[in-house]
C-alpha positions as a printed Julia matrix, in Angstrom:
109×3 Matrix{Float64}:
  4.83   4.63  -24.55
  8.33   5.89  -24.72
  8.87   9.71  -25.59
 12.59  10.59  -26.83
 13.11  14.08  -25.39
 14.85  16.24  -27.79
 16.7   19.21  -26.55
 16.87  22.57  -27.92
 20.16  24.24  -29.03
 19.22  27.06  -26.84
 19.61  25.3   -23.38
 23.31  26.15  -23.47
 23.18  29.56  -24.55
 22.65  31.39  -21.28
 23.92  30.82  -17.73
 22.8   31.9   -14.18
 23.78  35.41  -13.78
 23.89  36.6   -17.67
 22.46  40.0   -17.78
 19.6   39.95  -20.54
 17.27  41.97  -22.37
 13.66  41.01  -22.9
 13.19  40.92  -26.71
  9.93  39.99  -27.43
  7.45  42.83  -29.21
  4.43  40.56  -28.87
  3.71  39.79  -25.31
  0.42  37.79  -26.22
  2.18  34.36  -25.94
  2.27  34.65  -22.44
 -0.85  34.36  -20.21
  0.89  36.46  -17.29
  2.51  39.99  -17.03
  6.14  39.96  -18.54
  8.05  43.2   -18.77
  8.21  45.47  -21.82
 10.6   44.85  -24.76
 14.2   46.21  -23.75
 13.89  45.68  -20.01
 17.07  44.51  -18.4
 17.29  41.55  -16.08
 19.57  38.77  -14.26
 19.11  35.43  -15.17
 18.4   33.36  -11.73
 17.57  29.95  -12.96
 17.81  27.89  -16.27
 15.14  25.18  -16.89
 12.69  24.07  -19.32
  8.93  23.76  -19.84
  8.13  20.7   -18.13
  4.45  20.73  -19.64
  5.85  20.8   -23.31
  8.15  17.96  -22.44
  5.23  15.87  -21.18
  3.04  16.73  -24.16
  5.29  16.9   -26.88
  8.64  15.36  -25.72
 10.54  18.75  -26.35
 12.58  20.63  -23.92
 11.72  24.08  -24.41
 14.29  26.4   -22.49
 13.23  28.84  -20.1
 14.85  31.23  -17.75
 13.63  32.74  -14.34
 14.71  36.28  -14.53
 14.77  38.98  -12.1
 13.85  42.18  -13.93
 14.86  45.95  -13.31
 11.52  46.74  -11.55
 12.45  43.93   -9.09
  9.92  41.26  -10.42
 10.91  37.66  -11.08
  9.21  35.53  -14.22
  9.98  32.92  -16.0
 10.32  33.61  -19.98
 10.98  31.4   -22.8
 14.96  31.91  -23.57
 14.0   32.42  -27.18
 12.6   35.97  -25.86
 15.49  37.31  -24.33
 19.1   38.17  -25.68
 22.12  38.44  -23.86
 23.67  41.87  -23.02
 27.22  41.55  -23.35
 29.27  43.21  -20.58
 32.73  42.95  -19.17
 34.38  43.04  -15.81
 33.33  45.75  -13.29
 30.36  46.84  -15.56
 28.69  43.48  -15.48
 29.17  43.3   -11.82
 27.86  46.87  -11.16
 24.69  45.94  -13.37
 24.08  42.71  -11.54
 24.51  44.17   -8.14
 22.06  46.72   -8.85
 19.52  44.49  -10.15
 19.85  41.99   -7.59
 19.43  44.61   -4.73
 16.02  45.68   -5.91
 12.69  44.44   -4.12
  9.51  44.16   -6.34
  6.98  46.52   -6.04
  4.06  44.44   -4.64
  1.5   47.37   -4.74
  0.66  46.97   -0.96
  0.83  49.41    1.39
  1.54  48.52    5.14
  1.12  51.88    6.65
């Protein structure tokens, strides 16, 4: 059986390095922890859902994002919005977010 893969128009909306904000109110669509609405992050990788491509023949865009708490997670690109920043302001925000280390809840004392 040959399945034609359909690309979503969101595939080209974001680029690696874009500053984004999580904009989904209902987090129940994810079976893992995602940030709260309004959390800033930086896109580290653009990809798509391989499971949905195999099952349905559609490429639903996903972004791997490092959030302002240092954690990284993949979210559907439909659930984020691009934050328009220019020049030095963007460099400052991206540098700050990329310098964060995630809190693991582990104490090594």
